[in-house]
N, C-alpha and C positions, 0 to 999 in steps of 0.2 A: 504493500500500500504506500501511496505517496505521503511524504512528510507534510504535516501542517503545524502551525504554531501552537495549537492546543496540545499537541503531543510532546512539546518540548520538555526535555528532562524528565520524562515520565518514568525512567528507570533509575532515577536518583532516589535513594531511600533516606538519605541524611536529612533532607528538608521536605519530606513528604507532607508534613503538616501544613506547609504553606503552598507547595506546588500543586498538590491534589488533596485538599483538606477533607474531601468527602471519603477518601480512601485511607486516611491516616488514623491510627489508633493512638490512644493516650501514651502508650509506651514508646511511640516513635518520635515524640516531641523532643527536639534537640534544643538544649539551652545554649544561647549565644552569649558568650561572656568575654570575648576578645575581638579586637579589630579584624584579625584574619578570619575568625568564624563568621562575623557579620559580613565581611567582604564576600566570602563564598556564597552566602545566602543571597546577598544583593546582586551578585553577578548573575545568578540564575533568574531572579525576578526581573531584573532590568533587561537582560538579553531577551527573555521571553516576551515581555510586554512592551518594551521600548525599541527593540530591533526586529525581532521575528514577526510579531503581530503586525506592525506597520508594513513590513515587507509583503505579507500575504494579503493585506487589506488594500494596498495601493499597487495596482498593476504596473505603474511606471515608477516604482520605488527606485531612487537613485543610489545604486551600490557605490561604495567607496572604492576608488581606484587605488591599487597597491601603492603607487607613487605618492599618494596623498598622506600616507603614514610614514613616509621617509623624510627625516629632517634634511634641510630646513623646510618648515611647513609653509605651504602656500596660502594666500588669502582665499576667502570663500568665493566660489563661482556664483552660487545662487542661494537664496533663502527659501527653504521649503516650509512654509507656514503650516501646511497640513500635517507635518510630522511632529512627533512629541519632542519636548525639550524640558530639562529640569536641572536643578542643582541641589546639593545636599551636603551636610557635614555630619560626621559621627565623632563623638568624643568618648574616650574610654574612661569615663568617670561620671558621677552624678553632676547635674548642672546646678549652679547657684545663680538664680534668676537675676539678682541685682549686680553680681560681680562679673558676669560675662561681658566680653568685649564686643558682642554683637546683639542686635535686636531680633526678637522673635515672639510669636504668640505661644504661650506655654500650654502644653497638654499634660494631664496628670494620669499616672497609672495607679492601680490600687496599692501597690507597695509604697508609694509616696506617703500614704496616710498612716504608715507605721511610725514615721518619724515624730519626734516630740513636738515640733512646731505645728503639726497638723492635728493633734489629738482633740482639739476643741471643735474641729470641723466635722460635719456629718460624713461618715465613711461609707454610707450606703452606695451600693454598686450603681443603681440607676441615677443617683445624684452626680457621681463622678462622670458617668457616661454622658449625661445630659450637658454637663459643663464642657466636655470636650467637643460635643456636637455643636454647641453654640460657638465655640472658638473657630471651628471649621467653617460654619455657615457665615460667620462675620466676614469671611474673605472670599465667599462664593457669590456669583451673580444670583439675584433673587429668584430667577427662573429655575435655578438648579438646586435651591435649598430644600424644597419639599421632597424632591426625589432622594436627596442625600439623607434626610431624616428618615424616610421610609426604609432605606436600605441599611442604615447603621444605628438606628435608635436603641436597639437592644444589644449592640456589639461594642466591644472594647476597641476603639480605633487606634489605640496606642500599641496593641499587641501585634507582633510581627506576623502572627498567624493571619491577620486580616490585611496586612500590607499590600499583597498583590491585588486584592479586591479594591483597595483604596487608590491604587496607582492611576486609574483613569481620571479620578478627581484631582489628585496631586499634580498630574501632568497639565491640568488646565490652570493651575495657579502660577502667577508670575514669579514668585519668589521661592527661596529654598526651603527645605524641610530639615529637621534636626533629629538625630538619634543620640541617645546617651544611655547610661546605665542607671538602674534603679538601686534601691538599698540592698537588693540581693545579687547585685552585679550582673543582672540580665539586661540586655539592650532592649529598648522600646522606642517608639516614635514619640519624642518629647516636645516637639515644637513644629509649627508651620509659619509661613509668611516671614521667613528669616531674611535679613539683609546682611550681606557680607561687607564689612568695611575694607576698602582697598588701599586708601592713602597712596594713590598712584604717584602723585607729584613727589611726595617725600621719598617713597621707595626708589623711584627712578633716579632722582638726584643723588641719593645716598649711594646707590649701586654704581652710578657713573663716576662719582668721586672715588669710590673704593678701587675701581679698575683704572683710574687715572685718565678717563676719557673726558671728564669735566674738571674744571678748576673754578673755585669760588669766585664769582663776579665776572667770569670770562664769558660773555654772551656769544661771541663768535665761535668759540670752541664748543659751547653748548649747542649752537645751531648746527655746526658741522657733524657732531657725533650723536645727537639726540636719537635719531632714527635707529642707528646701529645699537645703541645702548638699550633702547626700548625693545627692539627685536630680540636681542640676545637675552634680556631678562625674561621676556615672555616665553621664549623657546626653552629656557631652563625648566619651565613648568608645563611644557607640552603644547604650546599654542603659538600661532602667529599673532600679529597685532590685530585683534578681532573685537567681538562684541563685548558689551559691558558685563554680561553674565560670565563669560569665560575669563575676562580680565580680572574681575573681582574675585572669582574663585581661585585663580592662580595666586594672587597677592595675599588673599586670606590664608591659603595654605602655607605661603612663605612665612607669614606672621606666626601662625600656630607652630610651625616647625621651630622657629627661633625661640619660642616660649617653652619648648621642650614638651609639648603636648603629645599624647598618643592619640592619633586622629586619622580620619580619612575624609577628604573632600572629593566629591564626585560631581561631574557635570556632563550633560548631553546637550550638544548644540543642534538646533534645527538645521543649521547649514552644513556642519561637518559630519553629522550622522555617526559620531564616534562617542562611546562612553569613555570618558577620560577620568582616571582616578589618580589622586595625589595623596600619598599616605606615608606615615612614619614606618620605618623598617630598620632592623638592626644593621643591615648592610649600607644604609643610606646615612652617611655621616655629615654631609654638608648641605644636602637638599633632600626634600621628600622624594620618594620613589614615584616615577611616572609610568603609567600603564594605559594603553588604549585597547578597546574592543570594538570591532566593526564587522559588518557583513561585506565580504570581498569575493570577487570572482577570480578563481585560479586560472591563470593563463593556460591555454591548451598546449603550449610549448613544454610545460612541465609534465611530460607524458608519464614518467614513473610515479611522480607524486599523485597525479590524477588517478592512476590505477590503484594506488594504495588507498586513497581517500574513498574511491568508489567501493572497493572491497570491504573497507572498514565501516561503511555507512556514515561517513563524515559530512556528506553533502546535505545542505538544507534544501537546495534545488539542484537536482542532478543535471538537468538540461542546461542550466546556466553555470554550473560548477560553482555554486555559491557555498561558502563556508563561513564559520564564525572564527575570526582571527583575533588572537590576543598578542599585542606587541609590548614588550617591556623595554624601557630606555635607560641609558646611562648618561648622567650629567657630567660636564667637564668644566672645571674652573677656567676662567678667562686667563689666557696666557698671551700677553702682548708681543712676545718674542717668537711665537709660533706662526708660521705662514698661514695656517688654518685657524687663525685666532677667532674667527666668527663661529667656530663649531661649539655650540652650547650643548648639543644632544646627539647621541648616536644610538643605534639599535643594539640592544643587549641580547634579547631573545625573542623568538617568534614561536607560537604554538597554535594549533587548530583545535577547537573545542568540539567534542562530539555532541550533536544536538539532542541525543536521547540520554546518554550516560553522563555527560559533562566531563568525561575523561579527556585529557589533552593529548594530542599527538605532538611530541616534542621534536626539537632539532629540525624544523622545516625552514626553508628559505624561499620566501615568496617575494618580499619587498626589496631584498638586497642582491638579487640575482644579476650578476654581471652580464651573462649571455643575453638575457631579456633586455637589459639596459642598452646593450650595443645594437640589438635588433631594432629597438625603438628609434635610435639615432639614424640607422640606415633607412627606416621607413620615412622619417622626417625629410631627409635630404632627397629622397626619391619622390616625395609627394604622395606617399601611400599611407600616411598616418591619419586616422580619422577621429582622434580624441579632441579634447578641449584644453586650452591653456589660458592663463591670465597674463596679458602683456602689460607690464608696468602698472599693475594693480587696478587698472581702470578699463581695460579692453579685453573682452572675451573673444578669443580667436578659435574658430572651429575648422578643423581639417587643414590640409597642407596642399591645396590644389593650385596655389600660385606661389611665386618666389617671395612675394611680400609676406605671405603667411608662413612660409618655411623659415624665413629669417626671424620672424617674431617667435616662432616655436623654438628655434635654435637659441635665441637670446634668453628665453625662459629656461630652456633645457640646460644650457651652460651654467646659468645661475643656480638652478636647483641642484645640479650634480657637481658643482665646482669642487667641493671638498673631496668627493670620491675620485674625480679625475686626477686631482693633485696627489692623492694618497694611494691609489690602487697600483697594481703591478705594472711593470714596464710593458708587458705584452698587451694588456688592456689599453694602456695609454697610446702605444704605437698604432693600435687599430683605430682608436678615436681620431688620432692625428691624420691617418690615411683617409678616413671618410670625410673629415672636415676640409682637408686640403683639396681633395678631389672635387668637392662642391664649391668651396669659396674661391678657389683659384682657377676654376674651369673657364677657359677663354670663351666657351659658347654662351656663358651667362654674363659676359662683360656688360653688354648693353642693358640687360635687365637690372643688374646691380648698380650701374651708373645712374639709372633713373631713380633709384632709392638710396642714394649715396649715404645719407645720414644714418639710416637704419643699418646698412651694410657695415658702416664704420663702428656702430654700436656693438654689433656681433663680433666684428674683428677685434675690437678692444677687449671684450670679455675673453675671447680665445687667446689673445696675446698675454693677458694677465695670467691665465692658467698655464701657458707655456713657460712664462718666467717663474711663476710660483713653483712649478715642478722642479726647476733648477735650484731655487732657494730651499725647497724641501730636501734636496740632495745635500746642500750645504749644511743644513741642520743635522742630517744623519752623519755627515763627515766629521763634524766637530767632536763627536765622541769616538771617532775612528772605527765606527761600525757602518759598513756600506754594503747594502745588498747581501746581507748574511755573512759578510767576511770582516774579520778584525784586521785592520790595516796597520802597517808601520807608519811612523811619522812622515817618512819620505813619500810613501805612496799616497798618504792622506793629503799632504800638501800639494803633490803633483796633480791629483784629481781636482782638488779645490781650485787651483790656479786655472786648470783647463775649463772648468765650469764657469768661473768668473770671466774668463776671456770670451766664452760664447755669450754669456749674459750681457757683457758690455756692448756687444753689437746688436742686441735685441731690444735695448731700451730706447729705441726710437719712439715706441709707445711707452712713455715714462710714467711709472707708478711710484710715487714717493714712499708709500708704505712698504713696498718690496725693497727699495734701495735702503731704507732704514734698517730693515732686517738683515740685508747683506752686510751692511757696515757693523751692525751689532755682532753678528756671528763671526765676521772677519776679525774684529777686535778681540773677541773672546778667544779665538784660536791663537792670535798673535801674543796674547798675554798668558798662554799656557806656561806654568812655572817650570815644568820639566823640560819643555822644548827650549825655552829661553835660557835656562840655567846650564843645559848640557850641549846646546848646539849654536846658540846665538851669541852669548857673552864670551865664550872662550875664543882665544886667538886662533887664526886659521892653522898655524903650524902645530897646534895641539890637537887638531881634529883629524879623524880618519877620513878616508875617501868618502865614506857614507855620510859622516858628519858634515863635510864640506858641501855635499849635494843637498843636504837638508838646509844648511844655512843659505845657500844660493837660492833655493826654491822659496825659502822664507822671505828673502829680499824681494823676489818677484811678487809675492803676495802683498808685501808692504806697498810696492809701487802701484799694484792694481787697486788697492783700497784708496790710495791717494787719488787715482783717476776717478773712482766712483764718488769721492767727496767733492772733486771739482765739478763733475757732472751735476751732482745734486745742488751745489751752490749756484751753478749757472741756471739750472731750471727754476730754482726758487727766485733768483733775481728776475727771471722772465715771468714769474707768477704762474709756473706750470706744475705746481705741486698738486697732481690730480688726486681726487678721492678714489676709493676702491670701486672699480667699475662692475665687479662681479658680485656685489652684494645682492641677494635675492630681493627683488622689488615687488 
């Protein structure tokens, strides 16, 4: 029989009380007393009601493309107002209404009234239930209030057993809902209509000052670097610069993490169709863990994986090869001396969740597949790619049937995959160069490119940046004398270093100040190596061996090259040509 959303996770016994309450027995009720336990329960409820149900109820449901889950994240193409969206926070402790740093409408569970401060209040069940119903109805449209009272008047809306039934109502509410623990350490729905404080201005400026992209009172520096800092900060928490719901969720998670809370913040955007979770974890020392769950179509090129998924019953929709994909990310501290300094996030793990048993298929690779990435590039330059892309944040480009569209696709593709092209293997890079050179330098396209010279130069500028950054990345590797898996002698390291810098010197016709800065920084670091200076540079020539003399001579050539780069940089700055990074995703 074909899979439907009603059957989702029907073989999961752990949370039968919530997934199939009519089939659950009292002995099967699972107590949820930790964030990981609550997260497992919410994963099932949210996947079933917020992803699978809309997929089967909307024939044109927009599946998430695999590339959308790959950092850096792109802006939203469309807003799907007919799809569900929500935000929530869970705290692994009882709430203290006055002391909390966020606003919400409180809900009470029966265990609340065991505490001393509630002993004078009426503990009758129907009184507590009625109070919670009134709190819900106060935030619902009047036309929906009577139906809600009829459905839940005799039920405990705070119990997780009733949470799936409440979800259609919660998904209509504009603001977040809250989970916390009662006096018995069990989680319950403890609040609705919650507002997350974001303090965006404070957080943005503080972060920019910490990574030295801002200086106090320097308006011009702030103007130059604000977008970069904003984008980097948001990406650390799994988002591009997007809606208020996701921005406030990310910054609220940042604040909770700094306060040492044991928490989970979760948000589903109507535009990104991804359930994004930010939560504390023992392995997450500097930032909360980031995880995304979405419905994705597996590319038919993954033949072995498709066969495995089909045999194991992992497809939600076998015809369209739709699966439930969970992606976990790893955050990276900002490093101003790394050529890939804009890398805030990278993929740590991917797994496909079984729609009936919820068991994960581990060690899959759907969104980081180099072969598929390369085929997409081939399709773009041939005009055979039929996807969508956002060009410079404000123009949706569909298909690649003209050279103008292909160049816009390439502009976005190079920005999206800049970090991967810089960091991936030499074989992959050489294949990318071959494809791009064959297209961009093809004499048959000269007239077409000349008619759109500005766009062509934008693409070429991004491509030039990547070519130069690859060489700077090699210099980064060489400074530790580790290069392509080989540990080098000082002479070989300096020789290769000089060769790369010679090549780079002739490529900076397209001048990028940020790359030249890194070249100078790495070069100075190599020149100041204590062992190198003490054993080969300071000693007189007559005291050195033939090898030592070769090292000293090569060292001198490197000094001369660095002086040349300093002269080039000074000349460019005098001409006002200190260009900003052209390959930042826009």
